[in-house]
C-alpha positions as semicolon CSV with decimal commas, in nm:
position;residue;x (nm);y (nm);z (nm)
1;M;0,007;0,000;-0,001
2;V;0,284;0,238;0,075
3;D;0,384;0,230;-0,305
4;K;0,045;0,350;-0,396
5;V;0,087;0,648;-0,154
6;V;0,426;0,728;-0,286
7;Q;0,295;0,719;-0,642
8;A;-0,010;0,934;-0,572
9;T;0,201;1,188;-0,387
10;E;0,434;1,221;-0,676
11;I;0,139;1,268;-0,913
12;A;-0,026;1,533;-0,696
13;K;0,307;1,720;-0,664
14;K;0,351;1,715;-1,048
15;M;-0,009;1,833;-1,099
16;D;0,019;2,123;-0,851
17;P;0,372;2,200;-0,714
18;S;0,230;2,469;-0,489
19;L;0,023;2,215;-0,277
20;K;0,171;2,160;0,070
21;I;0,157;1,778;0,041
22;D;0,342;1,498;0,218
23;G;0,312;1,124;0,179
24;E;0,379;0,804;0,365
25;L;0,298;0,962;0,707
26;Q;0,138;0,745;0,971
27;A;-0,184;0,895;1,095
28;D;-0,038;0,982;1,438
29;A;0,257;1,183;1,278
30;A;0,009;1,353;1,029
31;I;-0,209;1,490;1,301
32;I;-0,012;1,512;1,626
33;E;0,264;1,772;1,609
34;S;0,491;1,636;1,874
35;I;0,480;1,286;1,716
36;G;0,514;1,444;1,364
37;I;0,839;1,619;1,455
38;K;0,984;1,287;1,575
39;K;0,865;1,059;1,277
40;A;0,902;1,308;0,994
41;P;1,149;1,570;1,082
42;G;1,170;1,845;0,817
43;S;0,812;1,777;0,686
44;E;0,595;2,093;0,664
45;I;0,277;1,880;0,708
46;A;0,371;1,643;0,988
47;G;0,142;1,710;1,291
48;K;-0,065;1,981;1,094
49;A;-0,249;1,772;0,834
50;N;-0,596;1,876;0,773
51;V;-0,672;1,630;0,496
52;L;-0,594;1,254;0,533
53;I;-0,594;1,030;0,226
54;F;-0,588;0,652;0,258
55;P;-0,449;0,390;0,020
56;S;-0,783;0,195;0,008
57;L;-1,141;0,257;0,074
58;E;-1,139;-0,014;0,349
59;A;-0,858;0,166;0,531
60;G;-1,022;0,498;0,510
61;N;-1,358;0,356;0,617
62;I;-1,213;0,212;0,929
63;A;-1,031;0,523;1,018
64;Y;-1,311;0,766;0,980
65;K;-1,551;0,550;1,163
66;L;-1,317;0,512;1,466
67;V;-1,254;0,900;1,464
68;Q;-1,624;0,975;1,427
69;R;-1,745;0,744;1,718
70;F;-1,450;0,815;1,957
71;A;-1,421;1,183;1,910
72;D;-1,785;1,256;1,861
73;A;-1,672;1,423;1,535
74;E;-1,871;1,484;1,222
75;A;-1,750;1,280;0,947
76;V;-1,847;1,326;0,584
77;G;-1,773;1,057;0,327
78;P;-1,652;0,845;0,198
79;I;-1,595;1,090;-0,097
80;L;-1,499;0,903;-0,422
81;Q;-1,271;1,053;-0,681
82;G;-1,172;0,965;-1,030
83;M;-1,516;0,831;-1,138
84;A;-1,679;0,936;-1,474
85;A;-1,957;1,097;-1,283
86;P;-1,996;1,222;-0,915
87;I;-2,057;0,912;-0,706
88;N;-2,046;0,900;-0,330
89;D;-2,148;0,655;-0,070
90;L;-2,344;0,674;0,259
91;S;-2,346;0,402;0,529
92;R;-2,675;0,224;0,637
93;G;-2,624;0,398;0,979
94;C;-2,601;0,755;0,840
95;S;-2,801;1,053;0,978
96;V;-3,000;1,315;0,799
97;S;-2,696;1,552;0,845
98;D;-2,474;1,297;0,675
99;I;-2,710;1,286;0,379
100;V;-2,742;1,663;0,342
101;N;-2,361;1,722;0,364
102;L;-2,273;1,435;0,108
103;I;-2,541;1,577;-0,118
104;A;-2,372;1,928;-0,109
105;I;-2,038;1,768;-0,191
106;T;-2,176;1,565;-0,475
107;A;-2,363;1,870;-0,615
108;N;-2,036;2,055;-0,614
109;Q;-1,856;1,776;-0,774
110;A;-2,121;1,773;-1,052
111;A;-2,111;2,154;-1,106
112;G;-1,734;2,109;-1,168
113;K;-1,801;1,870;-1,459
């Protein structure tokens, strides 16, 4: 899976060199500054990430559900990219707020086509 992350990071940097982006960060290093400094010294992103991208739908789903439930956080997604049309997914346990938020994102994706 790390190879996917490395390749995706290289592609993203080529597409927009102005992005502050880093790859291969473990989740704790990406979002906790003290850990990021130790695990990824020199990274502009470590400990300050505001977007996490996972190498597979399964990994992303596990992570966002854990954060959502244990941190009592609002999670929107999963948001799918790279499809021919805007397509997103809601879980069976979603709330009305989840539906409204994902509709707004999907409508924005459709407007960009």
